[in-house]
N, CA, C and O atoms as a Maestro MAE file, in Angstrom:
{
 s_m_m2io_version
 :::
 2.0.0
}

f_m_ct {
 s_m_title
 :::
 protein
 m_atom[312] {
  # First column is atom index #
  i_m_mmod_type
  r_m_x_coord
  r_m_y_coord
  r_m_z_coord
  i_m_residue_number
  s_m_chain_name
  s_m_pdb_residue_name
  s_m_pdb_atom_name
  i_m_atomic_number
  :::
  1 25 -7.236 -3.816 -6.611 1 A "MET " " N  " 7
  2 3 -6.024 -3.162 -6.162 1 A "MET " " CA " 6
  3 2 -5.760 -3.464 -4.693 1 A "MET " " C  " 6
  4 15 -4.605 -3.554 -4.275 1 A "MET " " O  " 8
  5 25 -6.816 -3.619 -3.914 2 A "LYS " " N  " 7
  6 3 -6.657 -3.925 -2.501 2 A "LYS " " CA " 6
  7 2 -5.910 -5.248 -2.333 2 A "LYS " " C  " 6
  8 15 -5.003 -5.356 -1.508 2 A "LYS " " O  " 8
  9 25 -6.294 -6.239 -3.112 3 A "GLU " " N  " 7
  10 3 -5.659 -7.553 -3.013 3 A "GLU " " CA " 6
  11 2 -4.188 -7.489 -3.407 3 A "GLU " " C  " 6
  12 15 -3.345 -8.133 -2.783 3 A "GLU " " O  " 8
  13 25 -3.879 -6.706 -4.449 4 A "LEU " " N  " 7
  14 3 -2.491 -6.535 -4.883 4 A "LEU " " CA " 6
  15 2 -1.655 -5.913 -3.772 4 A "LEU " " C  " 6
  16 15 -0.559 -6.387 -3.475 4 A "LEU " " O  " 8
  17 25 -2.169 -4.859 -3.164 5 A "LEU " " N  " 7
  18 3 -1.436 -4.181 -2.093 5 A "LEU " " CA " 6
  19 2 -1.250 -5.096 -0.889 5 A "LEU " " C  " 6
  20 15 -0.170 -5.127 -0.299 5 A "LEU " " O  " 8
  21 25 -2.290 -5.844 -0.516 6 A "GLU " " N  " 7
  22 3 -2.169 -6.778 0.611 6 A "GLU " " CA " 6
  23 2 -1.114 -7.837 0.325 6 A "GLU " " C  " 6
  24 15 -0.307 -8.162 1.197 6 A "GLU " " O  " 8
  25 25 -1.114 -8.374 -0.885 7 A "TYR " " N  " 7
  26 3 -0.141 -9.403 -1.255 7 A "TYR " " CA " 6
  27 2 1.289 -8.869 -1.164 7 A "TYR " " C  " 6
  28 15 2.166 -9.522 -0.599 7 A "TYR " " O  " 8
  29 25 1.516 -7.688 -1.719 8 A "ILE " " N  " 7
  30 3 2.858 -7.106 -1.698 8 A "ILE " " CA " 6
  31 2 3.299 -6.833 -0.262 8 A "ILE " " C  " 6
  32 15 4.415 -7.182 0.123 8 A "ILE " " O  " 8
  33 25 2.428 -6.212 0.527 9 A "ALA " " N  " 7
  34 3 2.789 -5.851 1.900 9 A "ALA " " CA " 6
  35 2 3.047 -7.089 2.752 9 A "ALA " " C  " 6
  36 15 4.019 -7.128 3.506 9 A "ALA " " O  " 8
  37 25 2.191 -8.095 2.641 10 A "ARG " " N  " 7
  38 3 2.377 -9.313 3.440 10 A "ARG " " CA " 6
  39 2 3.666 -10.040 3.074 10 A "ARG " " C  " 6
  40 15 4.263 -10.716 3.912 10 A "ARG " " O  " 8
  41 25 4.093 -9.900 1.820 11 A "SER " " N  " 7
  42 3 5.343 -10.533 1.384 11 A "SER " " CA " 6
  43 2 6.570 -9.832 1.953 11 A "SER " " C  " 6
  44 15 7.627 -10.447 2.093 11 A "SER " " O  " 8
  45 25 6.435 -8.552 2.282 12 A "LEU " " N  " 7
  46 3 7.579 -7.769 2.750 12 A "LEU " " CA " 6
  47 2 7.798 -7.808 4.262 12 A "LEU " " C  " 6
  48 15 8.936 -7.714 4.720 12 A "LEU " " O  " 8
  49 25 6.739 -7.943 5.032 13 A "VAL " " N  " 7
  50 3 6.817 -7.734 6.481 13 A "VAL " " CA " 6
  51 2 7.092 -9.023 7.255 13 A "VAL " " C  " 6
  52 15 6.925 -10.127 6.737 13 A "VAL " " O  " 8
  53 25 7.519 -8.853 8.514 14 A "ASP " " N  " 7
  54 3 7.737 -9.994 9.407 14 A "ASP " " CA " 6
  55 2 6.444 -10.446 10.075 14 A "ASP " " C  " 6
  56 15 6.308 -11.608 10.459 14 A "ASP " " O  " 8
  57 25 5.491 -9.517 10.213 15 A "ASN " " N  " 7
  58 3 4.231 -9.821 10.880 15 A "ASN " " CA " 6
  59 2 3.074 -9.613 9.892 15 A "ASN " " C  " 6
  60 15 2.408 -8.579 9.940 15 A "ASN " " O  " 8
  61 25 2.826 -10.579 9.001 16 A "PRO " " N  " 7
  62 3 1.801 -10.390 7.972 16 A "PRO " " CA " 6
  63 2 0.375 -10.312 8.517 16 A "PRO " " C  " 6
  64 15 -0.511 -9.787 7.843 16 A "PRO " " O  " 8
  65 25 0.141 -10.823 9.722 17 A "ASP " " N  " 7
  66 3 -1.203 -10.766 10.293 17 A "ASP " " CA " 6
  67 2 -1.600 -9.345 10.681 17 A "ASP " " C  " 6
  68 15 -2.789 -9.060 10.828 17 A "ASP " " O  " 8
  69 25 -0.636 -8.454 10.847 18 A "ALA " " N  " 7
  70 3 -0.910 -7.069 11.236 18 A "ALA " " CA " 6
  71 2 -1.181 -6.163 10.033 18 A "ALA " " C  " 6
  72 15 -1.461 -4.976 10.198 18 A "ALA " " O  " 8
  73 25 -1.099 -6.723 8.823 19 A "VAL " " N  " 7
  74 3 -1.317 -5.930 7.617 19 A "VAL " " CA " 6
  75 2 -2.816 -5.807 7.345 19 A "VAL " " C  " 6
  76 15 -3.549 -6.796 7.343 19 A "VAL " " O  " 8
  77 25 -3.252 -4.562 7.116 20 A "SER " " N  " 7
  78 3 -4.632 -4.347 6.700 20 A "SER " " CA " 6
  79 2 -4.674 -3.191 5.708 20 A "SER " " C  " 6
  80 15 -3.837 -2.289 5.743 20 A "SER " " O  " 8
  81 25 -5.662 -3.238 4.829 21 A "VAL " " N  " 7
  82 3 -5.823 -2.213 3.806 21 A "VAL " " CA " 6
  83 2 -7.253 -1.689 3.865 21 A "VAL " " C  " 6
  84 15 -8.216 -2.454 3.830 21 A "VAL " " O  " 8
  85 25 -7.366 -0.370 3.954 22 A "GLU " " N  " 7
  86 3 -8.672 0.283 3.933 22 A "GLU " " CA " 6
  87 2 -8.793 1.022 2.605 22 A "GLU " " C  " 6
  88 15 -7.841 1.657 2.152 22 A "GLU " " O  " 8
  89 25 -9.958 0.936 1.991 23 A "VAL " " N  " 7
  90 3 -10.178 1.550 0.680 23 A "VAL " " CA " 6
  91 2 -11.221 2.646 0.816 23 A "VAL " " C  " 6
  92 15 -12.297 2.432 1.374 23 A "VAL " " O  " 8
  93 25 -10.887 3.828 0.296 24 A "GLU " " N  " 7
  94 3 -11.829 4.941 0.219 24 A "GLU " " CA " 6
  95 2 -11.947 5.319 -1.245 24 A "GLU " " C  " 6
  96 15 -10.980 5.774 -1.855 24 A "GLU " " O  " 8
  97 25 -13.144 5.128 -1.816 25 A "GLU " " N  " 7
  98 3 -13.337 5.358 -3.244 25 A "GLU " " CA " 6
  99 2 -14.088 6.648 -3.512 25 A "GLU " " C  " 6
  100 15 -15.040 6.995 -2.812 25 A "GLU " " O  " 8
  101 25 -13.639 7.349 -4.540 26 A "GLY " " N  " 7
  102 3 -14.316 8.535 -5.035 26 A "GLY " " CA " 6
  103 2 -14.803 8.271 -6.446 26 A "GLY " " C  " 6
  104 15 -14.905 7.114 -6.854 26 A "GLY " " O  " 8
  105 25 -15.105 9.308 -7.193 27 A "ASP " " N  " 7
  106 3 -15.591 9.143 -8.561 27 A "ASP " " CA " 6
  107 2 -14.574 8.417 -9.437 27 A "ASP " " C  " 6
  108 15 -14.854 7.339 -9.962 27 A "ASP " " O  " 8
  109 25 -13.411 9.004 -9.589 28 A "ASP " " N  " 7
  110 3 -12.357 8.369 -10.380 28 A "ASP " " CA " 6
  111 2 -11.050 8.326 -9.603 28 A "ASP " " C  " 6
  112 15 -9.967 8.328 -10.190 28 A "ASP " " O  " 8
  113 25 -11.157 8.286 -8.286 29 A "GLU " " N  " 7
  114 3 -9.975 8.248 -7.421 29 A "GLU " " CA " 6
  115 2 -10.170 7.205 -6.326 29 A "GLU " " C  " 6
  116 15 -11.266 7.038 -5.790 29 A "GLU " " O  " 8
  117 25 -9.091 6.515 -6.009 30 A "VAL " " N  " 7
  118 3 -9.100 5.520 -4.949 30 A "VAL " " CA " 6
  119 2 -7.981 5.855 -3.977 30 A "VAL " " C  " 6
  120 15 -6.839 6.064 -4.385 30 A "VAL " " O  " 8
  121 25 -8.308 5.905 -2.686 31 A "ALA " " N  " 7
  122 3 -7.302 6.112 -1.650 31 A "ALA " " CA " 6
  123 2 -7.142 4.796 -0.895 31 A "ALA " " C  " 6
  124 15 -8.110 4.268 -0.348 31 A "ALA " " O  " 8
  125 25 -5.935 4.276 -0.869 32 A "LEU " " N  " 7
  126 3 -5.638 3.043 -0.155 32 A "LEU " " CA " 6
  127 2 -4.820 3.395 1.077 32 A "LEU " " C  " 6
  128 15 -3.802 4.081 0.981 32 A "LEU " " O  " 8
  129 25 -5.268 2.923 2.231 33 A "ILE " " N  " 7
  130 3 -4.558 3.173 3.484 33 A "ILE " " CA " 6
  131 2 -4.023 1.834 3.969 33 A "ILE " " C  " 6
  132 15 -4.780 0.958 4.386 33 A "ILE " " O  " 8
  133 25 -2.709 1.694 3.909 34 A "LEU " " N  " 7
  134 3 -2.029 0.472 4.326 34 A "LEU " " CA " 6
  135 2 -1.586 0.626 5.772 34 A "LEU " " C  " 6
  136 15 -0.881 1.574 6.118 34 A "LEU " " O  " 8
  137 25 -2.005 -0.310 6.611 35 A "THR " " N  " 7
  138 3 -1.616 -0.292 8.012 35 A "THR " " CA " 6
  139 2 -0.762 -1.525 8.289 35 A "THR " " C  " 6
  140 15 -1.173 -2.650 8.006 35 A "THR " " O  " 8
  141 25 0.431 -1.305 8.846 36 A "VAL " " N  " 7
  142 3 1.347 -2.392 9.179 36 A "VAL " " CA " 6
  143 2 1.814 -2.221 10.622 36 A "VAL " " C  " 6
  144 15 1.613 -1.167 11.225 36 A "VAL " " O  " 8
  145 25 2.431 -3.252 11.165 37 A "ASP " " N  " 7
  146 3 2.996 -3.186 12.508 37 A "ASP " " CA " 6
  147 2 4.106 -2.137 12.531 37 A "ASP " " C  " 6
  148 15 4.817 -1.947 11.544 37 A "ASP " " O  " 8
  149 25 4.239 -1.473 13.648 38 A "GLU " " N  " 7
  150 3 5.232 -0.398 13.765 38 A "GLU " " CA " 6
  151 2 6.646 -0.893 13.470 38 A "GLU " " C  " 6
  152 15 7.451 -0.156 12.899 38 A "GLU " " O  " 8
  153 25 6.956 -2.131 13.852 39 A "SER " " N  " 7
  154 3 8.296 -2.671 13.616 39 A "SER " " CA " 6
  155 2 8.551 -2.975 12.134 39 A "SER " " C  " 6
  156 15 9.701 -3.151 11.732 39 A "SER " " O  " 8
  157 25 7.498 -3.039 11.324 40 A "ASP " " N  " 7
  158 3 7.637 -3.342 9.901 40 A "ASP " " CA " 6
  159 2 7.595 -2.105 9.002 40 A "ASP " " C  " 6
  160 15 7.685 -2.227 7.780 40 A "ASP " " O  " 8
  161 25 7.460 -0.923 9.593 41 A "MET " " N  " 7
  162 3 7.372 0.298 8.786 41 A "MET " " CA " 6
  163 2 8.589 0.478 7.875 41 A "MET " " C  " 6
  164 15 8.445 0.858 6.713 41 A "MET " " O  " 8
  165 25 9.774 0.209 8.396 42 A "GLY " " N  " 7
  166 3 10.995 0.357 7.605 42 A "GLY " " CA " 6
  167 2 11.046 -0.588 6.424 42 A "GLY " " C  " 6
  168 15 11.576 -0.236 5.371 42 A "GLY " " O  " 8
  169 25 10.505 -1.776 6.583 43 A "ARG " " N  " 7
  170 3 10.488 -2.753 5.491 43 A "ARG " " CA " 6
  171 2 9.555 -2.318 4.367 43 A "ARG " " C  " 6
  172 15 9.837 -2.562 3.194 43 A "ARG " " O  " 8
  173 25 8.453 -1.682 4.720 44 A "VAL " " N  " 7
  174 3 7.476 -1.273 3.716 44 A "VAL " " CA " 6
  175 2 7.900 0.027 3.035 44 A "VAL " " C  " 6
  176 15 7.662 0.208 1.841 44 A "VAL " " O  " 8
  177 25 8.521 0.925 3.782 45 A "ILE " " N  " 7
  178 3 8.929 2.205 3.207 45 A "ILE " " CA " 6
  179 2 10.261 2.076 2.478 45 A "ILE " " C  " 6
  180 15 10.417 2.617 1.383 45 A "ILE " " O  " 8
  181 25 11.214 1.375 3.062 46 A "GLY " " N  " 7
  182 3 12.506 1.174 2.424 46 A "GLY " " CA " 6
  183 2 13.418 2.376 2.576 46 A "GLY " " C  " 6
  184 15 12.990 3.441 3.021 46 A "GLY " " O  " 8
  185 25 14.661 2.199 2.209 47 A "ARG " " N  " 7
  186 3 15.643 3.278 2.303 47 A "ARG " " CA " 6
  187 2 15.277 4.385 1.320 47 A "ARG " " C  " 6
  188 15 15.099 4.148 0.125 47 A "ARG " " O  " 8
  189 25 15.171 5.585 1.849 48 A "ASP " " N  " 7
  190 3 14.795 6.770 1.064 48 A "ASP " " CA " 6
  191 2 13.438 6.610 0.383 48 A "ASP " " C  " 6
  192 15 13.165 7.289 -0.607 48 A "ASP " " O  " 8
  193 25 12.583 5.726 0.895 49 A "GLY " " N  " 7
  194 3 11.243 5.551 0.348 49 A "GLY " " CA " 6
  195 2 11.182 4.785 -0.955 49 A "GLY " " C  " 6
  196 15 10.182 4.854 -1.670 49 A "GLY " " O  " 8
  197 25 12.232 4.057 -1.271 50 A "ARG " " N  " 7
  198 3 12.292 3.371 -2.565 50 A "ARG " " CA " 6
  199 2 11.231 2.286 -2.696 50 A "ARG " " C  " 6
  200 15 10.598 2.169 -3.745 50 A "ARG " " O  " 8
  201 25 11.028 1.501 -1.661 51 A "ILE " " N  " 7
  202 3 10.034 0.429 -1.735 51 A "ILE " " CA " 6
  203 2 8.630 1.021 -1.817 51 A "ILE " " C  " 6
  204 15 7.806 0.557 -2.606 51 A "ILE " " O  " 8
  205 25 8.355 2.037 -1.011 52 A "ALA " " N  " 7
  206 3 7.042 2.686 -1.050 52 A "ALA " " CA " 6
  207 2 6.780 3.280 -2.434 52 A "ALA " " C  " 6
  208 15 5.667 3.177 -2.949 52 A "ALA " " O  " 8
  209 25 7.781 3.892 -3.030 53 A "ASN " " N  " 7
  210 3 7.618 4.454 -4.371 53 A "ASN " " CA " 6
  211 2 7.397 3.367 -5.417 53 A "ASN " " C  " 6
  212 15 6.635 3.565 -6.364 53 A "ASN " " O  " 8
  213 25 8.053 2.227 -5.256 54 A "ALA " " N  " 7
  214 3 7.850 1.112 -6.184 54 A "ALA " " CA " 6
  215 2 6.431 0.558 -6.056 54 A "ALA " " C  " 6
  216 15 5.794 0.235 -7.058 54 A "ALA " " O  " 8
  217 25 5.941 0.450 -4.821 55 A "ILE " " N  " 7
  218 3 4.569 -0.012 -4.603 55 A "ILE " " CA " 6
  219 2 3.590 0.970 -5.234 55 A "ILE " " C  " 6
  220 15 2.628 0.560 -5.883 55 A "ILE " " O  " 8
  221 25 3.830 2.262 -5.045 56 A "ARG " " N  " 7
  222 3 2.958 3.285 -5.649 56 A "ARG " " CA " 6
  223 2 2.959 3.176 -7.175 56 A "ARG " " C  " 6
  224 15 1.917 3.347 -7.808 56 A "ARG " " O  " 8
  225 25 4.110 2.895 -7.764 57 A "ALA " " N  " 7
  226 3 4.195 2.756 -9.221 57 A "ALA " " CA " 6
  227 2 3.370 1.566 -9.702 57 A "ALA " " C  " 6
  228 15 2.670 1.667 -10.709 57 A "ALA " " O  " 8
  229 25 3.444 0.448 -8.997 58 A "LEU " " N  " 7
  230 3 2.646 -0.727 -9.369 58 A "LEU " " CA " 6
  231 2 1.151 -0.439 -9.243 58 A "LEU " " C  " 6
  232 15 0.364 -0.835 -10.103 58 A "LEU " " O  " 8
  233 25 0.764 0.247 -8.176 59 A "LEU " " N  " 7
  234 3 -0.642 0.590 -7.991 59 A "LEU " " CA " 6
  235 2 -1.117 1.561 -9.069 59 A "LEU " " C  " 6
  236 15 -2.254 1.478 -9.534 59 A "LEU " " O  " 8
  237 25 -0.242 2.476 -9.459 60 A "ARG " " N  " 7
  238 3 -0.583 3.440 -10.500 60 A "ARG " " CA " 6
  239 2 -0.861 2.723 -11.825 60 A "ARG " " C  " 6
  240 15 -1.782 3.091 -12.554 60 A "ARG " " O  " 8
  241 25 -0.062 1.705 -12.128 61 A "VAL " " N  " 7
  242 3 -0.267 0.935 -13.358 61 A "VAL " " CA " 6
  243 2 -1.609 0.211 -13.307 61 A "VAL " " C  " 6
  244 15 -2.364 0.223 -14.278 61 A "VAL " " O  " 8
  245 25 -1.902 -0.419 -12.171 62 A "ALA " " N  " 7
  246 3 -3.172 -1.137 -12.026 62 A "ALA " " CA " 6
  247 2 -4.355 -0.170 -12.104 62 A "ALA " " C  " 6
  248 15 -5.383 -0.503 -12.694 62 A "ALA " " O  " 8
  249 25 -4.224 1.008 -11.523 63 A "ALA " " N  " 7
  250 3 -5.306 1.993 -11.533 63 A "ALA " " CA " 6
  251 2 -5.509 2.580 -12.925 63 A "ALA " " C  " 6
  252 15 -6.642 2.848 -13.323 63 A "ALA " " O  " 8
  253 25 -4.438 2.778 -13.658 64 A "THR " " N  " 7
  254 3 -4.531 3.338 -15.003 64 A "THR " " CA " 6
  255 2 -5.316 2.404 -15.913 64 A "THR " " C  " 6
  256 15 -6.054 2.860 -16.786 64 A "THR " " O  " 8
  257 25 -5.161 1.109 -15.715 65 A "ARG " " N  " 7
  258 3 -5.910 0.143 -16.510 65 A "ARG " " CA " 6
  259 2 -7.409 0.298 -16.291 65 A "ARG " " C  " 6
  260 15 -8.204 0.020 -17.190 65 A "ARG " " O  " 8
  261 25 -7.799 0.746 -15.090 66 A "ASP " " N  " 7
  262 3 -9.209 0.967 -14.769 66 A "ASP " " CA " 6
  263 2 -9.645 2.400 -15.024 66 A "ASP " " C  " 6
  264 15 -10.812 2.733 -14.816 66 A "ASP " " O  " 8
  265 25 -8.732 3.257 -15.472 67 A "GLY " " N  " 7
  266 3 -9.045 4.646 -15.728 67 A "GLY " " CA " 6
  267 2 -9.237 5.450 -14.453 67 A "GLY " " C  " 6
  268 15 -10.052 6.372 -14.412 67 A "GLY " " O  " 8
  269 25 -8.491 5.105 -13.416 68 A "ARG " " N  " 7
  270 3 -8.635 5.770 -12.120 68 A "ARG " " CA " 6
  271 2 -7.289 6.313 -11.656 68 A "ARG " " C  " 6
  272 15 -6.243 6.022 -12.237 68 A "ARG " " O  " 8
  273 25 -7.346 7.109 -10.593 69 A "HIS " " N  " 7
  274 3 -6.152 7.649 -9.943 69 A "HIS " " CA " 6
  275 2 -6.071 7.015 -8.554 69 A "HIS " " C  " 6
  276 15 -7.091 6.852 -7.885 69 A "HIS " " O  " 8
  277 25 -4.864 6.659 -8.122 70 A "VAL " " N  " 7
  278 3 -4.716 5.990 -6.828 70 A "VAL " " CA " 6
  279 2 -3.739 6.753 -5.943 70 A "VAL " " C  " 6
  280 15 -2.732 7.282 -6.414 70 A "VAL " " O  " 8
  281 25 -4.055 6.797 -4.656 71 A "GLU " " N  " 7
  282 3 -3.183 7.377 -3.636 71 A "GLU " " CA " 6
  283 2 -2.908 6.307 -2.600 71 A "GLU " " C  " 6
  284 15 -3.805 5.543 -2.243 71 A "GLU " " O  " 8
  285 25 -1.673 6.241 -2.112 72 A "LEU " " N  " 7
  286 3 -1.307 5.271 -1.082 72 A "LEU " " CA " 6
  287 2 -0.811 6.007 0.153 72 A "LEU " " C  " 6
  288 15 0.053 6.881 0.069 72 A "LEU " " O  " 8
  289 25 -1.368 5.642 1.295 73 A "GLU " " N  " 7
  290 3 -0.932 6.184 2.569 73 A "GLU " " CA " 6
  291 2 -0.528 5.008 3.448 73 A "GLU " " C  " 6
  292 15 -1.243 4.010 3.525 73 A "GLU " " O  " 8
  293 25 0.616 5.127 4.109 74 A "ILE " " N  " 7
  294 3 1.128 4.042 4.942 74 A "ILE " " CA " 6
  295 2 1.096 4.499 6.395 74 A "ILE " " C  " 6
  296 15 1.628 5.555 6.737 74 A "ILE " " O  " 8
  297 25 0.462 3.688 7.251 75 A "GLU " " N  " 7
  298 3 0.349 3.982 8.672 75 A "GLU " " CA " 6
  299 2 0.812 2.791 9.488 75 A "GLU " " C  " 6
  300 15 0.940 1.680 8.974 75 A "GLU " " O  " 8
  301 25 1.062 3.039 10.775 76 A "SER " " N  " 7
  302 3 1.477 1.938 11.654 76 A "SER " " CA " 6
  303 2 0.413 1.668 12.714 76 A "SER " " C  " 6
  304 15 -0.337 2.561 13.107 76 A "SER " " O  " 8
  305 25 0.367 0.424 13.162 77 A "ASN " " N  " 7
  306 3 -0.466 0.062 14.311 77 A "ASN " " CA " 6
  307 2 0.276 0.502 15.543 77 A "ASN " " C  " 6
  308 15 1.414 0.080 15.752 77 A "ASN " " O  " 8
  309 25 -0.315 1.322 16.357 78 A "ASP " " N  " 7
  310 3 0.371 1.767 17.580 78 A "ASP " " CA " 6
  311 2 0.113 0.815 18.709 78 A "ASP " " C  " 6
  312 15 0.606 1.023 19.817 78 A "ASP " " O  " 8
  :::
 }
 m_bond[311] {
  # First column is bond index #
  i_m_from
  i_m_to
  i_m_order
  :::
  1 1 2 1
  2 2 3 1
  3 3 4 2
  4 3 5 1
  5 5 6 1
  6 6 7 1
  7 7 8 2
  8 7 9 1
  9 9 10 1
  10 10 11 1
  11 11 12 2
  12 11 13 1
  13 13 14 1
  14 14 15 1
  15 15 16 2
  16 15 17 1
  17 17 18 1
  18 18 19 1
  19 19 20 2
  20 19 21 1
  21 21 22 1
  22 22 23 1
  23 23 24 2
  24 23 25 1
  25 25 26 1
  26 26 27 1
  27 27 28 2
  28 27 29 1
  29 29 30 1
  30 30 31 1
  31 31 32 2
  32 31 33 1
  33 33 34 1
  34 34 35 1
  35 35 36 2
  36 35 37 1
  37 37 38 1
  38 38 39 1
  39 39 40 2
  40 39 41 1
  41 41 42 1
  42 42 43 1
  43 43 44 2
  44 43 45 1
  45 45 46 1
  46 46 47 1
  47 47 48 2
  48 47 49 1
  49 49 50 1
  50 50 51 1
  51 51 52 2
  52 51 53 1
  53 53 54 1
  54 54 55 1
  55 55 56 2
  56 55 57 1
  57 57 58 1
  58 58 59 1
  59 59 60 2
  60 59 61 1
  61 61 62 1
  62 62 63 1
  63 63 64 2
  64 63 65 1
  65 65 66 1
  66 66 67 1
  67 67 68 2
  68 67 69 1
  69 69 70 1
  70 70 71 1
  71 71 72 2
  72 71 73 1
  73 73 74 1
  74 74 75 1
  75 75 76 2
  76 75 77 1
  77 77 78 1
  78 78 79 1
  79 79 80 2
  80 79 81 1
  81 81 82 1
  82 82 83 1
  83 83 84 2
  84 83 85 1
  85 85 86 1
  86 86 87 1
  87 87 88 2
  88 87 89 1
  89 89 90 1
  90 90 91 1
  91 91 92 2
  92 91 93 1
  93 93 94 1
  94 94 95 1
  95 95 96 2
  96 95 97 1
  97 97 98 1
  98 98 99 1
  99 99 100 2
  100 99 101 1
  101 101 102 1
  102 102 103 1
  103 103 104 2
  104 103 105 1
  105 105 106 1
  106 106 107 1
  107 107 108 2
  108 107 109 1
  109 109 110 1
  110 110 111 1
  111 111 112 2
  112 111 113 1
  113 113 114 1
  114 114 115 1
  115 115 116 2
  116 115 117 1
  117 117 118 1
  118 118 119 1
  119 119 120 2
  120 119 121 1
  121 121 122 1
  122 122 123 1
  123 123 124 2
  124 123 125 1
  125 125 126 1
  126 126 127 1
  127 127 128 2
  128 127 129 1
  129 129 130 1
  130 130 131 1
  131 131 132 2
  132 131 133 1
  133 133 134 1
  134 134 135 1
  135 135 136 2
  136 135 137 1
  137 137 138 1
  138 138 139 1
  139 139 140 2
  140 139 141 1
  141 141 142 1
  142 142 143 1
  143 143 144 2
  144 143 145 1
  145 145 146 1
  146 146 147 1
  147 147 148 2
  148 147 149 1
  149 149 150 1
  150 150 151 1
  151 151 152 2
  152 151 153 1
  153 153 154 1
  154 154 155 1
  155 155 156 2
  156 155 157 1
  157 157 158 1
  158 158 159 1
  159 159 160 2
  160 159 161 1
  161 161 162 1
  162 162 163 1
  163 163 164 2
  164 163 165 1
  165 165 166 1
  166 166 167 1
  167 167 168 2
  168 167 169 1
  169 169 170 1
  170 170 171 1
  171 171 172 2
  172 171 173 1
  173 173 174 1
  174 174 175 1
  175 175 176 2
  176 175 177 1
  177 177 178 1
  178 178 179 1
  179 179 180 2
  180 179 181 1
  181 181 182 1
  182 182 183 1
  183 183 184 2
  184 183 185 1
  185 185 186 1
  186 186 187 1
  187 187 188 2
  188 187 189 1
  189 189 190 1
  190 190 191 1
  191 191 192 2
  192 191 193 1
  193 193 194 1
  194 194 195 1
  195 195 196 2
  196 195 197 1
  197 197 198 1
  198 198 199 1
  199 199 200 2
  200 199 201 1
  201 201 202 1
  202 202 203 1
  203 203 204 2
  204 203 205 1
  205 205 206 1
  206 206 207 1
  207 207 208 2
  208 207 209 1
  209 209 210 1
  210 210 211 1
  211 211 212 2
  212 211 213 1
  213 213 214 1
  214 214 215 1
  215 215 216 2
  216 215 217 1
  217 217 218 1
  218 218 219 1
  219 219 220 2
  220 219 221 1
  221 221 222 1
  222 222 223 1
  223 223 224 2
  224 223 225 1
  225 225 226 1
  226 226 227 1
  227 227 228 2
  228 227 229 1
  229 229 230 1
  230 230 231 1
  231 231 232 2
  232 231 233 1
  233 233 234 1
  234 234 235 1
  235 235 236 2
  236 235 237 1
  237 237 238 1
  238 238 239 1
  239 239 240 2
  240 239 241 1
  241 241 242 1
  242 242 243 1
  243 243 244 2
  244 243 245 1
  245 245 246 1
  246 246 247 1
  247 247 248 2
  248 247 249 1
  249 249 250 1
  250 250 251 1
  251 251 252 2
  252 251 253 1
  253 253 254 1
  254 254 255 1
  255 255 256 2
  256 255 257 1
  257 257 258 1
  258 258 259 1
  259 259 260 2
  260 259 261 1
  261 261 262 1
  262 262 263 1
  263 263 264 2
  264 263 265 1
  265 265 266 1
  266 266 267 1
  267 267 268 2
  268 267 269 1
  269 269 270 1
  270 270 271 1
  271 271 272 2
  272 271 273 1
  273 273 274 1
  274 274 275 1
  275 275 276 2
  276 275 277 1
  277 277 278 1
  278 278 279 1
  279 279 280 2
  280 279 281 1
  281 281 282 1
  282 282 283 1
  283 283 284 2
  284 283 285 1
  285 285 286 1
  286 286 287 1
  287 287 288 2
  288 287 289 1
  289 289 290 1
  290 290 291 1
  291 291 292 2
  292 291 293 1
  293 293 294 1
  294 294 295 1
  295 295 296 2
  296 295 297 1
  297 297 298 1
  298 298 299 1
  299 299 300 2
  300 299 301 1
  301 301 302 1
  302 302 303 1
  303 303 304 2
  304 303 305 1
  305 305 306 1
  306 306 307 1
  307 307 308 2
  308 307 309 1
  309 309 310 1
  310 310 311 1
  311 311 312 2
  :::
 }
}
């Protein structure tokens, strides 16, 4: 799932080198923390959060195949 999220985020942003993903795993839950450049936050979140919600939906599908639950948090590099 980390690779999927990195691929999607790097495809959306202007500064792909600033994209990083941190993974925190639990028993049947995975928390993904996506960090992007501050200027790219709007590209990743989208108008009214539509892009972020679409990314979450894709991650949910990938996690369901593994029998897990996934959470996505988006942060900026300050």
